[in-house]
C-alpha positions as CSV (number, residue, x, y, z in Angstrom):
1,M,161.0,96.5,166.0
2,G,160.9,96.9,162.2
3,A,164.1,99.0,162.3
4,R,165.8,96.3,164.4
5,T,164.7,93.6,162.0
6,S,166.0,95.5,159.0
7,R,169.4,96.0,160.7
8,C,169.6,92.3,161.5
9,R,168.8,91.2,158.0
10,L,171.2,93.8,156.5
11,G,173.9,92.4,158.9
12,V,173.3,88.9,157.7
13,A,173.5,90.0,154.1
14,A,176.7,92.0,154.7
15,V,178.4,89.0,156.4
16,L,177.6,86.6,153.6
17,A,178.7,89.1,151.0
18,A,182.0,89.7,152.8
19,F,182.8,86.0,153.1
20,V,181.9,85.3,149.4
21,W,184.2,88.2,148.4
22,L,187.1,87.0,150.5
23,S,186.7,83.4,149.3
24,V,187.0,84.4,145.6
25,T,189.6,87.1,145.9
26,I,192.2,85.7,148.2
27,C,194.8,83.9,146.2
28,P,196.1,80.7,147.6
29,G,199.8,79.9,147.6
30,M,201.4,77.4,145.3
31,A,201.5,74.5,147.8
32,S,199.7,73.2,150.8
33,T,202.0,70.6,152.4
34,V,205.1,68.8,151.3
35,Y,203.5,65.6,152.5
36,G,200.7,65.9,149.9
37,P,202.0,63.6,147.1
38,G,200.6,60.1,147.0
39,G,198.4,60.5,150.1
40,L,195.0,62.0,151.1
41,G,196.5,65.4,151.9
42,E,196.6,67.5,155.0
43,P,193.8,66.7,157.5
44,S,191.6,69.7,158.1
45,L,190.0,70.6,161.4
46,E,186.5,71.6,160.6
47,E,185.8,73.6,163.7
48,G,185.4,77.4,164.1
49,A,188.0,79.6,165.7
50,R,186.7,79.3,169.3
51,I,186.9,75.5,169.4
52,R,190.2,75.6,167.4
53,A,191.5,77.7,170.3
54,L,190.6,74.9,172.6
55,G,192.7,72.5,170.6
56,G,189.7,71.2,168.7
57,A,188.0,69.8,171.7
58,G,184.4,70.4,170.7
59,V,182.5,67.1,170.9
60,A,181.1,68.1,174.3
61,E,180.6,71.8,173.7
62,H,177.1,73.2,173.5
63,G,175.1,76.4,174.0
64,A,172.8,79.0,172.3
65,T,175.7,80.3,170.1
66,Q,178.6,77.8,170.6
67,Y,178.4,74.5,168.9
68,S,180.7,71.9,167.3
69,L,180.8,70.7,163.7
70,V,182.0,67.3,165.0
71,N,178.9,66.6,167.1
72,P,175.4,67.3,165.6
73,A,173.9,67.1,169.0
74,S,175.6,70.3,170.0
75,T,173.2,72.5,168.0
76,T,170.1,71.7,170.1
77,E,170.2,74.9,172.2
78,I,170.3,77.2,169.2
79,R,167.4,79.7,169.7
80,N,166.8,81.0,166.1
81,L,168.9,81.2,163.0
82,L,172.7,81.1,163.0
83,L,175.1,81.6,160.2
84,Q,178.8,80.9,160.6
85,A,181.9,80.9,158.4
86,T,185.7,80.6,159.0
87,I,188.7,81.9,157.0
88,L,192.1,80.3,157.6
89,P,195.2,81.9,156.3
90,S,198.4,79.9,156.9
91,Y,202.1,80.0,156.4
92,R,204.5,77.0,156.6
93,K,208.3,76.7,156.6
94,I,209.6,73.5,155.0
95,D,213.1,72.3,156.2
96,G,215.1,69.6,154.4
97,K,218.0,67.5,155.3
98,N,220.3,69.4,152.9
99,A,219.7,72.6,154.9
100,T,217.4,74.1,152.2
101,S,214.2,75.7,153.3
102,E,211.1,77.1,151.6
103,G,208.2,79.1,152.8
104,V,204.7,78.7,151.3
105,S,201.3,80.3,152.2
106,E,197.7,79.8,151.3
107,T,194.2,80.9,152.5
108,L,191.3,78.6,152.8
109,V,187.6,78.9,153.7
110,P,187.4,75.5,155.5
111,T,183.8,75.8,156.8
112,F,180.4,77.4,156.1
113,R,177.5,76.5,158.4
114,A,173.9,77.4,158.9
115,A,171.4,76.1,161.6
116,V,167.8,77.1,162.3
117,R,165.5,76.2,165.1
118,F,161.9,75.0,164.2
119,P,158.9,74.4,166.4
120,A,159.0,71.4,168.8
121,G,162.7,72.1,169.4
122,I,163.9,70.6,166.2
123,V,167.2,72.1,164.8
124,L,168.1,71.6,161.2
125,G,171.5,72.5,159.8
126,G,173.7,72.4,156.8
127,A,177.4,72.7,156.4
128,Y,180.3,72.6,154.0
129,A,183.7,71.5,155.3
130,I,187.1,70.7,153.8
131,G,188.2,67.2,155.0
132,T,191.7,67.1,153.5
133,D,193.8,69.6,151.5
134,A,195.8,67.8,148.8
135,K,197.3,70.8,147.1
136,F,201.1,70.5,146.5
137,R,204.0,71.1,144.2
138,A,207.0,68.8,143.9
139,D,210.1,69.3,141.7
140,R,212.7,66.6,141.2
141,P,215.5,65.8,138.7
142,E,215.2,62.8,136.4
143,S,218.4,61.1,135.4
144,S,216.9,58.0,133.6
145,G,217.3,58.5,129.9
146,T,217.7,62.1,128.8
147,L,218.3,64.6,131.6
148,S,215.2,66.4,132.6
149,T,213.3,68.0,135.5
150,L,209.9,66.7,136.6
151,R,207.3,69.0,138.2
152,I,204.2,67.5,139.8
153,D,201.3,69.9,140.7
154,G,198.5,68.4,142.7
155,T,195.1,69.8,143.7
156,G,191.9,68.5,145.3
157,G,191.1,66.6,148.5
158,L,188.1,65.3,150.4
159,Q,185.2,67.7,150.9
160,F,182.1,67.1,152.9
161,I,178.5,68.4,152.6
162,R,176.5,67.8,155.8
163,L,172.8,67.8,156.6
164,S,172.0,67.8,160.3
165,L,169.1,67.1,162.6
166,A,169.2,67.6,166.4
167,K,166.8,67.7,169.3
168,S,166.9,67.7,173.1
169,I,165.2,64.6,174.5
170,L,165.4,65.8,178.1
171,R,166.8,69.1,179.5
172,S,170.2,67.5,180.0
173,T,170.2,65.0,177.1
174,R,170.8,66.0,173.5
175,L,170.8,63.8,170.4
176,G,171.8,64.6,166.8
177,V,172.5,63.0,163.4
178,D,174.5,64.0,160.3
179,Y,174.1,62.7,156.8
180,E,177.5,63.6,155.2
181,I,178.0,63.5,151.4
182,V,181.7,63.0,150.4
183,A,182.6,65.3,147.6
184,G,185.9,66.5,146.0
185,S,188.4,64.8,143.7
186,Y,192.2,64.5,143.1
187,H,194.1,65.9,140.2
188,E,197.8,65.7,139.3
189,E,199.7,67.2,136.4
190,W,203.2,65.9,135.6
191,T,205.3,68.2,133.5
192,R,208.7,67.0,132.3
193,T,211.1,69.6,130.9
194,F,214.2,68.3,129.1
195,A,217.7,69.8,129.4
196,D,217.9,69.5,125.6
197,A,216.0,72.5,124.2
198,A,215.3,70.6,121.0
199,L,213.0,68.2,122.9
200,S,209.4,69.2,123.6
201,T,208.0,69.4,127.1
202,M,205.9,66.4,128.1
203,R,202.7,66.7,130.1
204,D,200.6,63.9,131.7
205,T,197.6,64.2,134.0
206,I,195.9,61.9,136.5
207,E,192.4,62.5,137.6
208,V,190.9,60.5,140.5
209,R,187.1,60.8,141.0
210,Y,184.7,58.9,143.3
211,D,181.0,58.5,143.5
212,R,179.3,61.2,145.6
213,L,177.8,59.0,148.3
214,G,177.0,59.7,151.9
215,H,177.4,58.2,155.3
216,W,175.8,58.7,158.7
217,R,177.2,60.2,161.9
218,F,175.3,59.9,165.3
219,G,176.1,62.2,168.2
220,G,174.9,62.6,171.8
221,Q,175.6,64.8,174.9
222,Q,174.7,64.2,178.5
223,S,175.0,67.1,181.0
224,L,175.3,66.7,184.8
225,G,175.6,69.9,186.7
226,R,178.5,72.0,185.2
227,W,179.9,69.1,183.2
228,T,179.0,67.6,179.8
229,L,180.0,64.3,178.3
230,G,179.8,64.1,174.4
231,A,180.3,61.2,172.0
232,V,180.0,60.6,168.3
233,Y,180.1,57.6,166.0
234,E,180.4,57.7,162.2
235,M,179.8,54.9,159.8
236,K,182.1,53.8,157.0
237,R,181.3,54.2,153.3
238,E,182.9,52.6,150.2
239,L,183.3,55.0,147.3
240,P,183.9,53.5,143.8
241,L,186.8,55.2,142.1
242,T,187.4,56.2,138.5
243,I,191.0,57.0,137.5
244,T,191.7,58.8,134.2
245,Q,195.3,59.1,132.9
246,K,195.9,61.4,130.0
247,S,199.1,61.8,128.0
248,A,200.0,62.9,124.5
249,G,197.4,61.3,122.2
250,S,196.0,58.7,124.7
251,T,193.5,58.5,127.5
252,V,193.2,55.5,129.8
253,T,190.3,55.2,132.3
254,T,190.4,52.6,135.0
255,A,187.5,51.5,137.3
256,G,187.0,48.7,139.7
257,R,188.9,50.2,142.7
258,S,187.4,52.0,145.7
259,L,188.2,54.5,148.4
260,T,186.8,53.5,151.8
261,I,185.9,56.3,154.2
262,P,186.4,54.5,157.5
263,D,184.2,54.4,160.6
264,G,185.3,56.4,163.5
265,W,184.4,57.9,166.9
266,A,185.0,60.7,169.3
267,V,184.5,61.2,173.0
268,G,185.1,64.2,175.2
269,L,184.3,66.1,178.3
270,S,183.8,69.8,179.0
271,G,182.7,71.9,181.9
272,S,183.4,74.7,184.3
273,V,186.0,74.4,187.0
274,T,185.0,77.9,188.4
275,S,182.6,80.5,187.3
276,H,185.2,82.0,184.9
277,L,187.3,78.9,184.0
278,H,186.1,76.4,181.4
279,V,188.0,73.3,180.3
280,A,187.4,70.8,177.4
281,T,189.1,67.7,176.3
282,Q,188.5,65.2,173.4
283,Y,189.9,62.1,171.8
284,R,188.9,61.4,168.1
285,R,189.8,58.5,165.9
286,A,189.1,57.5,162.3
287,N,190.0,53.9,161.5
288,W,192.0,54.2,158.2
289,N,194.0,51.1,157.3
290,R,195.7,49.4,154.3
291,E,192.4,48.4,152.8
292,S,191.1,52.0,152.7
293,L,193.0,52.6,149.4
294,P,195.6,50.0,148.4
295,S,198.6,51.8,146.9
296,D,202.4,51.4,146.4
297,L,202.9,55.1,147.3
298,V,201.2,55.3,150.7
299,D,200.0,53.1,153.5
300,F,197.4,54.0,156.1
301,R,197.0,53.9,159.9
302,P,194.2,55.2,162.2
303,M,194.0,58.9,162.3
304,T,193.9,60.1,165.9
305,R,193.6,63.6,167.5
306,L,194.0,64.3,171.2
307,S,192.9,67.8,172.2
308,F,192.8,69.8,175.4
309,G,191.8,73.5,176.0
310,I,191.0,76.0,178.7
311,E,189.1,79.2,178.5
312,R,189.0,82.1,180.9
313,T,185.6,83.6,180.3
314,G,185.0,87.4,180.5
315,G,182.9,89.1,183.1
316,A,180.0,91.3,182.7
317,G,181.7,93.1,179.9
318,N,181.9,90.1,177.7
319,A,180.0,91.8,175.0
320,G,183.2,93.3,173.8
321,S,183.4,96.5,175.9
322,G,187.0,96.6,176.8
323,A,189.9,94.1,176.9
324,S,189.0,93.0,180.5
325,G,185.8,91.4,179.2
326,L,187.4,89.4,176.5
327,P,187.9,85.6,176.9
328,I,191.3,84.1,176.8
329,R,191.6,80.6,175.3
330,L,194.6,78.2,175.3
331,G,194.8,74.8,173.6
332,V,197.0,72.0,172.5
333,S,196.4,69.1,170.1
334,Y,198.4,66.1,169.0
335,L,197.5,64.7,165.6
336,E,198.6,61.5,163.9
337,W,198.0,61.7,160.1
338,P,196.5,58.6,158.5
339,D,199.2,58.7,155.8
340,L,202.2,56.5,156.2
341,M,204.8,57.9,153.7
342,P,207.8,56.2,152.0
343,L,211.0,56.8,153.9
344,D,213.5,59.4,152.6
345,R,214.9,58.5,149.2
346,Q,212.6,55.5,148.8
347,P,210.2,55.6,145.8
348,T,207.6,53.3,147.3
349,I,206.4,52.0,150.6
350,A,208.3,48.8,149.9
351,G,211.4,50.4,151.4
352,G,209.7,51.3,154.6
353,T,207.3,54.0,155.9
354,A,207.0,56.7,158.5
355,G,204.0,58.5,159.9
356,V,203.4,62.3,160.0
357,N,202.8,63.5,163.6
358,E,201.7,67.0,164.3
359,L,201.8,69.0,167.5
360,T,199.8,72.3,167.6
361,F,199.5,75.1,170.2
362,S,196.7,77.6,170.0
363,L,195.8,81.0,171.5
364,G,192.5,82.8,170.9
365,T,189.9,85.3,172.0
366,G,186.6,86.7,170.7
367,I,183.8,89.1,171.1
368,V,180.0,88.7,171.0
369,T,177.3,91.2,169.9
370,Q,175.1,93.0,172.4
371,D,172.2,90.6,171.7
372,K,174.5,87.7,172.5
373,G,173.7,86.0,169.2
374,G,176.6,86.9,166.9
375,G,180.2,87.3,167.4
376,L,183.8,87.3,166.0
377,D,186.4,84.8,167.2
378,F,190.1,84.9,166.4
379,T,192.7,82.2,167.0
380,I,196.5,81.9,166.3
381,E,197.9,78.3,165.9
382,A,201.5,77.3,165.7
383,G,203.1,73.9,165.5
384,K,205.4,71.4,163.8
385,R,204.8,68.2,161.8
386,G,206.9,65.4,160.3
387,D,210.3,63.8,161.0
388,K,213.2,65.2,159.0
389,E,215.4,62.2,159.6
390,A,212.8,59.6,158.5
391,L,211.0,61.6,155.7
392,G,213.8,64.0,154.6
393,V,211.7,67.1,155.4
394,S,209.8,68.6,158.3
395,E,207.3,71.5,158.5
396,R,206.7,74.3,160.9
397,F,203.5,76.3,160.5
398,I,201.4,79.1,161.8
399,R,197.7,79.6,161.1
400,A,195.2,82.4,161.9
401,A,191.5,81.3,162.1
402,L,188.8,84.0,161.9
403,T,185.2,83.0,162.5
404,L,182.3,85.3,162.0
405,Q,178.9,84.4,163.3
406,V,175.6,86.2,163.0
407,A,172.1,85.4,164.4
408,D,168.7,86.5,163.1
409,D,166.0,86.5,165.8
410,T,163.2,87.2,163.3
411,W,163.1,83.4,162.8
412,K,161.5,82.9,166.2
């Protein structure tokens, strides 16, 4: 027993060390999405690779090792201690109206999560998740005044730190609550290079920060036979903004505005059609609107995601002994970004707006350890977003999600 405990603890330490090393040594690309300027950034799916393979339909998922980061109630069946982290390399191809194209890549660590079961069936958890990725680079010529080229580099985005509490009320009824702190910031650097070499390069920066405040999310699941209904409601929160603009010799700080994280909800159904065929579906909505962040550069609409996935589970060999025991997962999702961007060649939303819609297909599999506690899940996602005719550019992308999970049964 002592040797087994030592191996388990060494495994936990090795996994954490590997993910820390990967997170600090993998170099991200120079841009996230061409739709980053002016808006919130690319919406991130906070789920692990298995649920990503199901199109993101996780609100009704549950089990001793499988749980959703959307619904805190899904953790109630965890037996001991679980640690989970995901790495997400991606590549995107940007196509413009003028037949030009550009490829960019980056690697993110979108989620870390830990959950542990205590006496009386109470499960406590903590998580870090990326909400939006606002990294971008934009280059454009400037013809007003002296000829020059303007480069805008943006970084930041919404980030979330979650504390969770969950418990089963009855055998088939599970409840949970998240308290989510909104972190992160937005930073832009404007560099203007003049055609006349005698003129010095000009640099301006814009820093947008908001108070680190939290909001609540409540989740529940109800099982009936092979099927489970899951639902989540999250409350809105207003975050006071501080905007700092810096240019040569001057700094201007503006307060009095706010960013409103909207209320939202999700509902879904999952269950087994046969002993080896599992299906899951989900609808999720966040009620962004014009009042969330008044701006001349972007408008907002509700963000919605419709997800569907199927999983053929392995047989007795599902512990990873042979390809016949591996699960096969297929999923599809349709996402409407909250950002409404200015139309092509329009500097502001006064000239009209268009939304960014995203269609994604996913394929995944995974293995579990012999003790059924840990595992490794892998998912490939491919899709397209944006309307080239309306916005001037569109994107095609491919992502590979890798989630590593370990369990430590010494926490019994």
